[in-house]
C-alpha positions in Angstrom: 133.7 72.9 94.0 134.7 75.2 96.7 133.1 78.2 95.0 129.9 76.2 94.4 129.7 75.4 98.1 130.2 79.1 99.0 127.5 80.2 96.5 125.0 77.6 98.0 125.8 79.0 101.5 125.3 82.6 100.2 121.9 81.7 98.7 120.7 79.9 101.8 121.8 82.8 104.0 120.0 85.3 101.7 116.9 83.1 101.6 116.8 82.7 105.4 117.2 86.4 106.1 114.4 87.3 103.6 112.1 84.5 104.6 112.5 85.1 108.4 109.3 86.6 109.9 107.7 86.8 106.4 104.5 88.3 107.8 106.4 91.4 109.0 105.9 94.2 108.2 102.1 93.9 107.7 100.7 93.3 104.2 100.5 96.5 102.2 97.6 97.3 99.9 99.8 97.0 96.8 100.8 93.5 97.9 97.1 92.6 98.5 96.2 93.8 95.0 99.0 91.7 93.4 97.9 88.7 95.4 94.1 89.1 94.7 94.6 89.6 91.0 96.8 86.5 90.9 94.1 84.6 92.7 91.5 86.0 90.3 93.6 85.0 87.2 94.0 81.5 88.8 90.3 81.1 89.4 88.8 82.8 86.3 91.5 83.7 83.9 90.5 87.4 84.4 91.7 90.2 86.7 89.6 91.9 89.3 87.8 93.9 86.6 87.1 91.0 84.4 89.9 91.6 81.8 91.2 88.3 80.3 94.9 87.7 81.1 96.0 91.3 80.9 99.6 92.4 80.7 98.8 95.6 82.7 96.6 95.4 85.7 94.2 98.1 86.6 94.3 98.5 90.4 93.0 101.5 92.4 93.2 103.4 89.1 96.9 102.7 89.1 98.1 100.5 86.2 100.5 97.9 87.4 102.7 95.9 85.1 101.7 92.3 85.4 104.8 90.1 85.7 104.6 89.9 89.5 100.9 88.8 89.4 101.8 85.9 87.1 104.8 85.0 89.3 102.6 84.7 92.3 100.1 82.3 90.7 102.0 79.1 91.3 102.6 79.9 94.9 98.9 80.8 95.5 98.0 77.5 93.9 100.3 75.7 96.3 99.8 77.6 99.5 96.6 79.4 99.0 96.0 83.2 99.1 98.1 84.5 102.0 101.1 86.7 102.8 103.6 83.9 102.1 102.3 83.1 98.6 102.4 86.8 97.7 105.8 87.5 99.0 107.6 84.3 98.0 108.4 85.4 94.4 110.3 88.4 95.8 111.9 86.4 98.6 113.2 83.8 96.1 114.4 86.1 93.3 115.8 88.5 95.9 117.8 85.6 97.3 119.2 84.8 93.9 120.4 88.4 93.2 123.7 87.9 95.1 124.4 84.8 92.9 123.6 86.7 89.7 125.8 89.6 90.7 128.6 87.2 91.5 128.5 85.8 87.9 128.1 89.3 86.4 131.2 90.6 88.2 133.2 87.5 87.1 132.2 88.2 83.5 133.2 91.9 83.7 136.2 91.7 85.9 138.0 88.8 84.1 137.4 86.3 86.9 138.1 88.4 89.9 136.7 85.7 92.3 137.5 87.6 95.5 135.7 90.8 94.3 132.7 88.7 93.2 132.4 86.9 96.5 132.7 90.1 98.5 129.9 91.7 96.4 127.7 88.7 96.8 128.1 88.6 100.6 127.4 92.3 100.8 124.2 91.9 98.8 123.0 89.2 101.2 123.3 91.6 104.2 122.6 94.9 102.5 119.6 96.8 104.0 118.5 98.1 100.5 118.2 94.6 99.2 116.7 93.0 102.3 114.0 95.6 102.6 112.8 95.1 99.0 113.2 91.3 99.0 111.3 90.8 102.2 108.0 92.1 100.8 106.2 91.8 97.4 108.0 94.7 95.7 108.0 94.6 91.9 111.2 96.7 91.9 113.0 93.8 93.5 112.0 91.5 90.6 113.1 94.3 88.2 116.6 94.4 89.7 116.9 90.6 89.3 115.8 90.8 85.6 118.2 93.7 84.9 121.3 91.8 86.3 120.4 88.6 84.4 119.7 90.6 81.2 123.0 92.4 81.4 124.9 89.2 82.1 123.3 87.5 79.1 124.2 90.5 76.9 127.8 90.4 77.9 127.7 86.6 77.3 126.6 87.3 73.7 123.2 85.6 74.3 121.4 88.6 72.7 118.1 87.0 72.1 117.6 85.9 75.7 119.0 89.3 77.0 116.3 91.0 74.8 113.6 88.8 76.3 114.7 89.7 79.9 114.8 93.4 79.0 111.4 93.0 77.4 110.0 91.5 80.6 111.3 94.5 82.7 108.8 96.6 80.8 106.0 94.6 82.3 107.5 94.2 85.8 107.6 97.8 87.2 107.0 101.2 85.8 110.6 102.4 86.5 111.8 99.5 84.3 110.9 101.3 81.2 113.4 104.1 81.9 116.2 102.3 83.6 116.2 99.5 81.0 116.5 102.1 78.2 119.5 103.8 80.0 121.2 100.5 80.6 120.7 99.3 77.0 122.2 102.6 75.7 125.2 102.0 78.0 125.6 98.4 76.8 125.5 99.5 73.1 128.0 102.3 73.9 130.4 99.8 75.5 130.0 96.9 73.1 129.2 98.5 69.7 131.7 97.8 67.0 131.7 98.8 63.4 131.1 95.2 62.2 128.2 94.6 59.8 127.7 91.0 60.9 127.6 92.0 64.5 125.2 94.9 63.8 122.9 92.5 61.9 123.1 89.9 64.6 122.2 92.4 67.4 119.4 93.9 65.3 117.8 90.5 64.6 118.4 88.9 68.0 118.1 91.9 70.3 116.5 95.0 68.9 113.7 93.3 66.9 112.4 91.0 69.8 112.6 94.0 72.2 110.6 96.1 69.8 107.8 93.6 69.8 107.6 93.9 73.6 107.0 97.6 73.3 103.9 97.4 71.0 101.3 96.7 73.7 102.8 99.4 75.9 102.6 102.0 73.2 99.0 101.0 72.4 98.1 101.3 76.1 99.9 104.6 76.4 98.2 106.3 73.4 94.8 104.6 73.3 94.0 103.5 76.9 94.5 104.9 80.4 97.8 103.2 81.1 99.6 106.6 81.3 97.5 107.8 84.3 100.1 106.8 86.9 102.9 108.4 84.8 101.0 111.7 84.9 100.4 111.5 88.6 104.0 110.6 89.5 105.8 112.8 87.0 107.8 115.7 88.2 106.5 117.8 85.4 102.9 117.4 86.6 103.6 119.6 89.6 104.5 123.2 88.5 105.2 126.0 90.9 102.1 126.9 92.9 100.3 130.2 92.2 101.1 131.3 95.8 104.8 130.8 95.4 104.7 132.5 92.0 103.0 135.6 93.4 105.5 135.7 96.3 108.5 135.7 94.0 106.9 138.4 91.7 106.3 140.5 94.8 109.9 140.2 95.8 111.2 141.2 92.4 109.6 141.9 89.0 108.4 140.2 85.9 111.8 140.5 84.1 113.6 138.9 87.0 111.0 136.2 87.2 111.2 135.4 83.5 115.0 135.1 83.6 115.8 133.4 87.0 112.5 131.8 88.0 111.0 130.5 84.8 109.6 127.0 84.3 112.9 125.6 82.9 114.9 126.9 85.9 112.2 125.6 88.3 112.1 122.1 86.9 115.8 121.9 86.4 116.5 122.8 90.0 113.9 120.3 91.2 115.3 117.6 89.0 118.9 118.0 90.2 117.9 118.4 93.8 116.1 115.0 93.6 119.0 113.4 91.6 121.7 114.4 94.1 119.6 113.5 97.1 120.4 109.9 96.2 124.2 110.5 96.7 123.8 112.2 100.0 125.0 110.6 103.3 121.5 111.0 104.6 120.1 108.6 102.0 123.1 106.3 101.9 123.7 105.9 105.6 121.6 107.9 108.1 118.0 108.2 106.9 117.4 106.3 103.6 114.1 107.2 101.9 113.1 110.0 104.3 110.0 110.9 102.4 108.4 107.4 102.8 109.4 105.5 105.9 107.8 102.4 104.4 110.9 101.9 102.3 113.4 101.1 105.0 114.3 100.8 108.6 114.2 103.9 110.8 117.4 105.8 111.5 119.3 103.9 108.8 120.2 104.5 105.1 120.3 101.9 102.3 123.8 100.7 103.2 125.4 99.4 106.4 127.4 102.0 108.2 131.0 100.8 107.3 130.0 100.6 103.6 130.2 104.4 103.1 134.0 104.3 103.7 134.6 101.5 101.3 132.2 103.0 98.7 134.4 106.1 98.6 137.6 104.1 98.3 136.1 102.0 95.5 135.0 105.1 93.6 138.3 106.9 94.0 140.2 103.9 92.9 138.2 103.7 89.7 139.7 101.5 86.9 138.6 101.2 83.3 137.2 97.7 84.1 134.7 99.5 86.4 133.2 101.6 83.6 130.0 99.8 83.2 129.1 99.9 86.9 130.2 103.6 87.0 127.8 104.5 84.3 125.1 102.5 86.1 125.9 104.4 89.2 125.3 107.6 87.3 122.0 106.7 85.6 120.3 104.7 88.3 118.8 107.7 90.3 117.3 109.2 87.1 114.2 107.0 87.3 113.4 108.6 90.7 114.7 112.1 90.0 112.1 112.6 87.3 109.2 112.0 89.6 107.4 114.2 92.1 109.1 112.8 95.3 112.2 114.4 96.6 113.7 111.0 97.2 112.4 107.6 96.1 114.3 104.4 96.9 111.7 102.1 95.3 112.0 103.6 91.8 115.8 103.6 92.1 116.4 100.2 93.7 118.7 99.1 90.9 121.1 101.7 92.3 121.9 99.1 95.0 123.9 97.1 92.5 126.6 99.7 91.6 126.6 100.8 95.2 127.5 97.3 96.3 130.0 96.8 93.5 132.0 99.9 94.4 131.7 99.0 98.1 133.0 95.5 97.4 135.8 97.1 95.3 136.8 99.3 98.2 136.9 96.4 100.6 139.0 94.4 98.1 141.5 97.2 97.8 141.6 97.6 101.6 142.2 93.9 102.2 145.0 93.8 99.6 146.8 96.7 101.4 146.3 95.4 104.9 146.9 91.7 105.0 146.4 91.1 108.6 144.1 88.6 110.5 143.4 91.3 113.1 142.3 93.8 110.4 140.1 91.1 108.8 138.5 90.2 112.2 138.0 93.9 113.0 136.3 94.5 109.6 134.0 91.5 110.0 133.1 92.5 113.6 132.2 96.1 112.5 130.0 94.8 109.8 128.3 92.3 112.1 127.5 95.0 114.7 126.2 97.2 111.9 124.0 94.4 110.6 122.7 93.5 114.0 121.7 97.2 114.5 119.9 97.1 111.2 118.0 93.9 112.2 117.0 95.5 115.5 115.7 98.6 113.8 113.9 96.8 111.0 112.3 93.9 112.9 111.7 95.6 116.3 111.1 99.3 115.5 110.0 99.8 111.9 106.2 99.3 112.4 106.2 100.8 115.9 108.0 103.9 114.7 105.7 104.4 111.6 102.5 102.5 112.3 100.5 104.6 109.8 102.8 104.2 106.9 102.9 100.4 107.5 99.1 100.3 107.8 99.3 98.6 111.1 96.0 97.0 112.0 94.5 96.6 108.5 95.1 92.9 108.5 93.7 92.2 112.0 90.7 94.6 111.7 89.7 93.2 108.3 89.9 89.6 109.5 87.7 90.5 112.5 85.2 92.2 110.1 85.1 89.0 108.0 84.6 86.8 111.0 81.6 88.9 112.2 80.1 90.3 109.0 77.1 87.9 109.0 76.0 89.2 112.5 75.3 92.7 111.2 73.1 94.3 108.6 75.3 97.4 108.2 79.1 97.4 108.0 81.2 100.5 107.5 85.0 100.3 107.1 87.1 103.5 107.1 89.1 104.4 104.0 91.1 106.9 106.0 94.4 105.0 105.3 93.3 104.1 101.7 92.1 101.1 99.7 90.3 99.0 102.4 88.4 97.0 99.8 91.4 95.1 98.6 92.1 93.8 102.1 88.6 92.5 102.3 88.8 90.8 99.0 92.2 89.3 99.9 91.5 88.0 103.4 87.9 86.9 102.6 89.3 85.1 99.5 86.2 86.7 97.9 85.1 84.7 94.8 86.6 86.7 91.8 83.7 85.9 89.5 81.3 87.3 92.0 83.4 90.4 92.6 83.9 91.1 88.8 80.2 91.6 88.5 80.1 94.4 91.0 83.6 96.0 90.7 82.9 99.7 90.3 86.0 101.9 90.6 85.3 105.6 91.4 88.1 107.3 89.5 90.0 110.4 90.5 91.9 112.9 88.3 94.3 113.6 91.1 95.4 110.1 92.0 94.2 106.5 92.3 90.5 105.7 92.6 88.5 103.7 95.2 85.8 101.1 95.6 82.9 102.3 97.8 80.8 99.2 98.3 81.0 95.4 98.2 77.8 93.5 99.2 76.8 94.9 102.6 80.2 96.5 103.3 80.6 100.2 102.7 84.1 101.7 102.4 84.4 105.3 103.3 84.7 107.8 106.3 83.5 106.3 109.6 81.2 108.7 111.3 79.4 108.9 114.7 76.6 108.1 115.5 76.5 104.7 114.0 73.4 102.9 112.7 71.7 100.1 114.7 72.7 96.5 113.9 76.1 97.7 112.6 79.8 97.1 112.8 82.0 100.1 112.1 85.7 100.2 111.7 87.2 103.6 112.6 90.7 104.9 112.2 92.5 106.3 115.2 92.2 109.8 113.8 88.5 109.5 113.3 88.0 108.5 116.9 90.1 111.4 118.2 88.5 114.0 115.9 85.0 113.0 116.8 85.9 113.0 120.5 84.9 109.4 121.1 85.8 107.3 124.1 88.4 104.7 123.2 87.0 102.4 126.0 84.0 101.6 123.8 86.1 100.2 121.0 88.0 97.1 120.2 91.6 98.1 119.2 93.4 96.6 116.3 96.6 98.5 115.7 95.6 101.9 114.3 92.0 100.7 113.8 89.1 100.7 116.3 85.9 98.6 115.9 82.6 99.6 117.3 79.7 97.1 117.3 76.1 98.2 117.9 73.3 95.6 118.2 
């Protein structure tokens, strides 16, 4: 009864922290796409391009696995199409992750309640988990599914574990790779030369999971679902011709063939990306430095004191920790094989072994120093570190990186919608990317009406774009503007065209000019 009460408190704390100020940071275009496609399915049974109940959603030319879209449908039905409805699936499942981790650790640690409770509490307050539970991130749903699938596997419920692992394939692109690695680890740890067990695992786990892969393989080979893989893959970005010529000029062809060939180039890039995830900069001081949208400024993915206990937990490794150690090793692979030097979104499941070994380190520390003063000091340091994170996240994140957080998209789009009937010509800048999805989302544009005119202009380099919906054009905002028009400029476009800011209405990084 005591542990049940603690778990209820842990869940409520996690939910409150993730629900608090749910409209902050501003809605991102990926979130708007998830929400509008859920709305479209709810209203018509088709996605924004008219495809009936797809498993993979075409969006901006990026192909998004569809689990999050379907999770959002009940909330959009209840609360309408808005930020709350889109973010609630992530908020709720993110709040359950500490509870799932608690039960998984109990299962693997032979009922070490203290370790499980410490890990659950750490997950509630951990920046890595709060950041991705606060917004509509598919990677957060993936992490929830992975923990539950692993728990069910160790609990010998192989069929249901297989179903959960199968769902990860349709939740987030990185799920395909991390699920494969974790399944290999599970088989490595649990495999026994027992014909009955092998048959049972084949029928209840491998066979159902194989069925889940069929639509993915079909899309990969016969449709365009692999486009995003090509765009994001590390191997799609060979050494530039300029750099190649520079190295050749510094040495010769033989030297280049031995020390600077493609294998060396990609291997170096891979290991550089891989070990970036273990650096103090990522863990404590900067986090995902390549994309500020993935965390609070001046902070890593862990609270400051956690780095000490993480080291203690890793150095005091025991055989019982083997599963989490192997997870700790493979988690960054999903990010290291992509073009970005660091990518916390693709490696979010890394948060779980990080928390486990941090909790293990705290548990070891508390066993050695059994003093109320030490306990209070530890709690105080963690509270101060968490308060600092909250200040950075809720007060400084958007102000520090307004462009990355698309500050002003929501307000400028809502103003455009309120005034669009007053003007014949409307132009909205696409300087920050994908303005059309904000219009569809906030206008609650009838999906059936949009499906008839959806025309994605594709790109071989990255995602595509929509150039026109009704009387609204999406593209560069240029001066002079036409008569009887409303034009939404980006800050950069106003500066580069040497325009006077006094003539514009300001909405974050967006400036609106109205001409009768």
